[in-house]
C-alpha positions as CSV (number, residue, x, y, z in Angstrom):
1,X,0.0,0.0,0.0
2,X,1.7,3.2,-1.2
3,X,1.8,6.3,1.0
4,X,2.8,8.5,-1.9
5,X,0.0,10.7,-3.3
6,X,-1.2,10.0,-6.9
7,X,0.5,13.2,-8.1
8,X,2.9,15.6,-6.5
9,X,5.2,18.5,-7.5
10,X,8.6,17.8,-9.1
11,X,11.2,19.6,-11.2
12,X,11.5,17.8,-14.5
13,X,14.0,18.2,-17.4
14,X,14.1,16.6,-20.8
15,X,12.1,16.0,-24.0
16,X,9.0,14.0,-23.1
17,X,8.1,13.7,-26.8
18,X,9.5,15.0,-30.1
19,X,9.0,18.5,-28.8
20,X,11.8,20.8,-27.8
21,X,13.8,20.3,-24.5
22,X,11.9,21.6,-21.5
23,X,12.7,22.0,-17.8
24,X,10.6,23.3,-15.0
25,X,8.3,22.5,-12.1
26,X,5.5,20.1,-12.9
27,X,2.6,20.4,-10.5
28,X,1.1,16.9,-11.1
29,X,3.9,14.4,-11.6
30,X,2.3,10.9,-11.4
31,X,3.5,8.6,-8.7
32,X,3.1,5.8,-11.2
33,X,6.1,7.1,-13.1
34,X,8.5,6.6,-10.2
35,X,10.6,3.5,-10.3
36,X,10.1,0.5,-8.0
37,X,11.7,0.5,-4.6
38,X,11.5,-0.8,-1.1
39,X,11.3,2.6,0.6
40,X,9.0,5.6,0.0
41,X,10.4,8.9,1.1
42,X,8.9,12.4,1.5
43,X,11.8,14.6,0.4
44,X,12.6,17.7,2.5
45,X,15.9,18.9,1.1
46,X,18.3,18.3,-1.8
47,X,21.5,20.1,-2.8
48,X,22.6,21.7,-6.1
49,X,25.5,20.1,-7.8
50,X,27.2,20.5,-11.2
51,X,25.9,17.2,-12.3
52,X,22.4,18.4,-11.6
53,X,23.0,21.4,-13.8
54,X,24.2,19.2,-16.6
55,X,21.1,17.1,-16.3
56,X,18.9,20.1,-17.1
57,X,20.5,21.0,-20.5
58,X,20.1,19.2,-23.8
59,X,23.8,18.5,-24.3
60,X,24.7,17.8,-20.7
61,X,25.5,14.1,-21.4
62,X,24.6,13.1,-17.9
63,X,21.0,12.0,-17.8
64,X,20.4,8.4,-18.9
65,X,16.6,8.6,-18.7
66,X,14.4,11.1,-20.4
67,X,12.7,13.1,-19.0
68,X,14.4,13.1,-15.6
69,X,13.9,14.5,-12.1
70,X,17.5,15.8,-11.3
71,X,19.0,15.8,-7.8
72,X,21.9,13.4,-7.0
73,X,21.2,13.6,-3.3
74,X,18.2,14.0,-0.9
75,X,17.2,14.0,2.7
76,X,13.8,13.5,4.2
77,X,11.4,11.2,6.1
78,X,10.4,7.6,5.3
79,X,6.6,7.3,4.8
80,X,6.5,3.6,4.0
81,X,8.9,0.7,3.8
82,X,8.8,-3.0,3.0
83,X,12.3,-3.4,4.5
84,X,12.3,-4.4,8.2
85,X,15.5,-2.4,8.9
86,X,13.9,0.9,7.8
87,X,10.7,2.2,9.4
88,X,8.1,4.8,8.6
89,X,9.0,8.1,10.3
90,X,12.7,7.6,10.1
91,X,14.9,10.5,9.0
92,X,17.2,9.4,6.2
93,X,19.5,10.6,3.4
94,X,20.5,9.1,0.1
95,X,23.2,10.1,-2.5
96,X,25.2,8.8,-5.3
97,X,24.3,5.5,-7.1
98,X,22.2,6.5,-10.1
99,X,20.1,9.2,-8.4
100,X,19.4,12.1,-10.7
101,X,21.2,10.3,-13.6
102,X,19.4,7.0,-14.4
103,X,16.8,7.2,-11.6
104,X,14.6,10.1,-10.6
105,X,16.4,12.2,-8.0
106,X,15.8,14.6,-5.2
107,X,14.1,17.6,-6.9
108,X,10.7,16.3,-6.0
109,X,8.3,16.0,-3.1
110,X,8.4,12.2,-3.0
111,X,10.5,9.4,-4.3
112,X,10.8,5.6,-4.1
113,X,14.2,4.0,-3.4
114,X,15.9,0.6,-3.0
115,X,16.7,-0.1,0.7
116,X,20.4,-0.2,0.0
117,X,20.3,3.4,-1.0
118,X,19.2,4.5,2.4
119,X,21.5,6.0,5.0
120,X,19.9,6.8,8.4
121,X,20.4,10.4,9.3
122,X,22.9,10.7,12.2
123,X,21.7,12.0,15.5
124,X,22.1,15.8,15.8
125,X,22.1,16.3,12.1
126,X,19.0,17.7,10.4
127,X,18.0,17.0,6.9
128,X,18.8,20.6,5.9
129,X,22.2,20.4,7.5
130,X,22.9,17.1,5.7
131,X,22.1,18.7,2.3
132,X,24.0,21.8,3.2
133,X,27.1,19.5,3.3
134,X,25.7,17.5,0.4
135,X,27.5,15.4,-2.1
136,X,30.1,18.1,-2.6
137,X,31.1,18.2,1.1
138,X,31.0,14.4,1.3
139,X,33.4,14.1,-1.7
140,X,35.7,16.7,-0.2
141,X,35.8,14.9,3.1
142,X,36.5,11.6,1.4
143,X,39.4,13.3,-0.5
144,X,40.9,14.8,2.7
145,X,40.5,11.4,4.5
146,X,42.2,9.7,1.6
147,X,45.2,12.0,1.7
148,X,45.6,11.7,5.4
149,X,45.3,7.9,5.3
150,X,48.2,7.9,3.0
151,X,50.4,9.9,5.4
152,X,49.7,13.6,4.8
153,X,50.1,15.6,8.0
154,X,50.0,19.3,8.8
155,X,53.4,20.8,8.3
156,X,54.4,18.4,5.4
157,X,54.1,21.3,3.0
158,X,51.6,22.9,0.6
159,X,48.5,21.0,-0.5
160,X,47.0,22.0,-3.9
161,X,43.2,22.0,-4.5
162,X,42.2,22.4,-8.2
163,X,38.7,23.7,-9.1
164,X,38.8,25.5,-5.7
165,X,35.9,27.9,-6.5
166,X,33.6,24.9,-7.1
167,X,31.6,23.0,-4.5
168,X,34.0,20.1,-3.8
169,X,37.0,22.4,-4.2
170,X,35.8,25.0,-1.8
171,X,34.8,22.4,0.8
172,X,38.2,20.7,0.5
173,X,40.0,24.1,1.0
174,X,38.0,24.7,4.2
175,X,38.5,21.2,5.6
176,X,42.2,21.0,4.9
177,X,42.8,24.5,6.4
178,X,40.7,23.6,9.5
179,X,42.9,20.5,10.0
180,X,46.0,22.6,9.9
181,X,47.2,22.0,6.4
182,X,48.7,24.8,4.2
183,X,46.3,25.0,1.3
184,X,46.8,26.5,-2.1
185,X,43.7,27.1,-4.2
186,X,43.8,26.8,-8.0
187,X,41.1,28.7,-9.8
188,X,40.5,30.6,-13.1
189,X,38.4,33.2,-11.3
190,X,40.5,36.0,-9.8
191,X,37.6,37.6,-8.1
192,X,37.3,34.4,-5.9
193,X,40.6,35.0,-4.2
194,X,39.2,36.8,-1.2
195,X,36.5,34.2,-0.6
196,X,39.1,31.4,-0.9
197,X,41.4,33.1,1.6
198,X,38.4,33.4,3.9
199,X,38.0,29.6,3.7
200,X,41.6,29.2,4.8
201,X,43.7,29.2,1.6
202,X,47.2,30.4,2.0
203,X,47.3,31.6,-1.6
204,X,45.9,31.2,-5.0
205,X,47.4,29.5,-8.1
206,X,46.1,30.7,-11.5
207,X,44.4,28.2,-13.7
208,X,46.8,28.9,-16.6
209,X,49.6,27.4,-14.5
210,X,47.9,24.2,-13.6
211,X,46.6,23.5,-17.2
212,X,49.8,24.4,-19.0
213,X,51.3,21.7,-21.1
214,X,54.9,20.5,-20.5
215,X,57.3,18.3,-22.4
216,X,58.9,17.4,-19.1
217,X,57.7,14.2,-17.5
218,X,58.6,15.4,-14.0
219,X,59.1,18.9,-12.6
220,X,60.3,20.2,-9.3
221,X,58.3,18.5,-6.6
222,X,56.1,21.2,-5.0
223,X,53.0,19.7,-3.6
224,X,52.9,17.5,-0.5
225,X,49.4,16.4,-1.6
226,X,46.6,17.5,-3.9
227,X,42.8,17.3,-4.3
228,X,42.0,17.4,-8.0
229,X,38.3,18.1,-8.8
230,X,38.8,19.0,-12.5
231,X,40.8,16.3,-14.3
232,X,41.7,16.8,-17.9
233,X,44.9,18.9,-18.2
234,X,45.2,19.5,-14.5
235,X,45.9,15.9,-13.5
236,X,49.1,15.6,-15.5
237,X,50.3,18.9,-14.0
238,X,49.5,17.6,-10.5
239,X,51.2,14.3,-11.1
240,X,54.4,15.8,-12.5
241,X,54.7,18.4,-9.6
242,X,53.9,16.1,-6.6
243,X,56.7,15.4,-4.2
244,X,58.1,12.0,-3.8
245,X,55.6,9.7,-1.9
246,X,52.8,12.3,-2.1
247,X,49.2,11.4,-3.1
248,X,46.4,13.1,-5.1
249,X,42.7,12.5,-4.5
250,X,40.9,12.8,-7.8
251,X,37.2,13.3,-8.3
252,X,36.7,14.9,-11.7
253,X,33.4,14.8,-13.6
254,X,33.3,16.5,-16.9
255,X,36.9,16.3,-18.1
256,X,38.4,12.9,-18.7
257,X,41.4,12.3,-16.5
258,X,44.2,9.8,-16.8
259,X,43.1,6.3,-15.7
260,X,39.4,7.2,-15.3
261,X,37.4,5.7,-18.1
262,X,40.1,6.5,-20.7
263,X,43.1,4.8,-22.1
264,X,46.1,4.0,-20.0
265,X,48.9,6.6,-20.9
266,X,51.6,5.4,-23.3
267,X,54.9,4.4,-21.9
268,X,57.1,7.5,-21.8
269,X,54.2,10.0,-21.8
270,X,54.1,12.7,-19.2
271,X,51.3,11.2,-17.1
272,X,52.7,7.6,-17.3
273,X,56.2,8.6,-16.3
274,X,55.2,10.9,-13.5
275,X,54.4,7.9,-11.3
276,X,58.2,7.2,-11.1
277,X,58.2,9.3,-7.9
278,X,56.0,6.6,-6.3
279,X,53.1,9.0,-6.1
280,X,49.6,7.7,-5.4
281,X,46.4,8.6,-7.2
282,X,43.2,7.6,-5.5
283,X,39.9,8.2,-7.4
284,X,37.1,9.3,-5.0
285,X,33.6,8.0,-5.6
286,X,30.7,9.8,-4.0
287,X,29.2,6.5,-2.8
288,X,31.9,6.5,-0.1
289,X,34.7,4.3,-1.4
290,X,38.1,4.7,-3.2
291,X,37.5,3.1,-6.6
292,X,41.1,2.9,-7.9
293,X,44.6,3.5,-6.9
294,X,46.7,2.5,-10.0
295,X,50.1,3.8,-9.0
296,X,53.1,1.9,-7.7
297,X,52.4,2.9,-4.1
298,X,53.8,5.3,-1.6
299,X,57.4,5.7,-0.8
300,X,57.9,7.6,2.5
301,X,60.8,9.3,4.0
302,X,62.7,7.9,7.0
303,X,60.2,9.7,9.2
304,X,57.4,7.9,7.5
305,X,56.1,10.9,5.5
306,X,57.4,12.9,2.6
307,X,60.0,15.4,3.7
308,X,58.6,19.0,3.6
309,X,60.2,21.6,1.4
310,X,59.7,25.1,2.5
311,X,59.2,27.3,-0.5
312,X,56.2,29.0,-2.0
313,X,54.7,27.4,-5.2
314,X,55.8,29.2,-8.4
315,X,53.3,31.5,-10.0
316,X,51.1,31.7,-7.0
317,X,50.0,34.7,-5.0
318,X,50.5,34.9,-1.2
319,X,51.2,37.5,1.4
320,X,53.5,35.1,3.3
321,X,55.9,32.3,2.8
322,X,54.8,28.7,2.2
323,X,56.1,27.6,5.6
324,X,53.4,29.6,7.3
325,X,50.3,27.9,8.6
326,X,46.8,28.3,7.2
327,X,45.2,31.7,7.2
328,X,42.5,32.5,9.7
């Protein structure tokens, strides 16, 4: 017996017929058009992610059903469940999997989900707070945890965050700075510098530097670690400028990075040879797991961590030396 009304409001995007692409709120979306699932949820909050924006444009190349209700995460209350571990009235969240991509997502008043999508909302965290953190904050936290699990510690040296003005990048800057790391934010938006510094960035690296091509397989090791949210041309830059034994947490979406759905680089190419420093690349998946780590592993210093080098990254802007702690 369903507890979802026959119709409800939802934001829909796509081409339901041969007509032109449309997007907007539909006041009477039929519950019969929801997919099957063990748990019925009244949605209270969802966040806004770049993937959601791509799902609402004709050439976004994200949505795998048409039309689609976007929203790759959601939080709300269970109204009915056929799974004994999930009860009506329970506050839950869900994110990742195929939400908002191949299954109707969070931009709706109601949805129906498989039981294994459901995460009980932790005590002390409201649905609104959970979605304020959202998929972007969760991915950033996974990235920071991944770097620290591979030996990164405050004081090791500068940590680069690419795509820093975006959701994942901004959260990563704030989290790394709060944990005592010296963070450098790479962005192509000069007017974002003040905001990034307010999040804790020690300085800003221009996009042109981190996307520049190079014939050199390795450059001077600058970064004690990196969070790469962009992929494409930035990942080769990161790999060839990491210090010995350093790691990069990679979570790009729209640009194809090395070893993420594309061909393995040719022997002798910049990206393939840059792993000769024994760097580690960990691909961060928003479902909460590290999905690949194709490098040769970490090689630490005698102290168990890469030896810090105290010099500011070239081409960056800062009012202080790279050996200083994070800004307040």
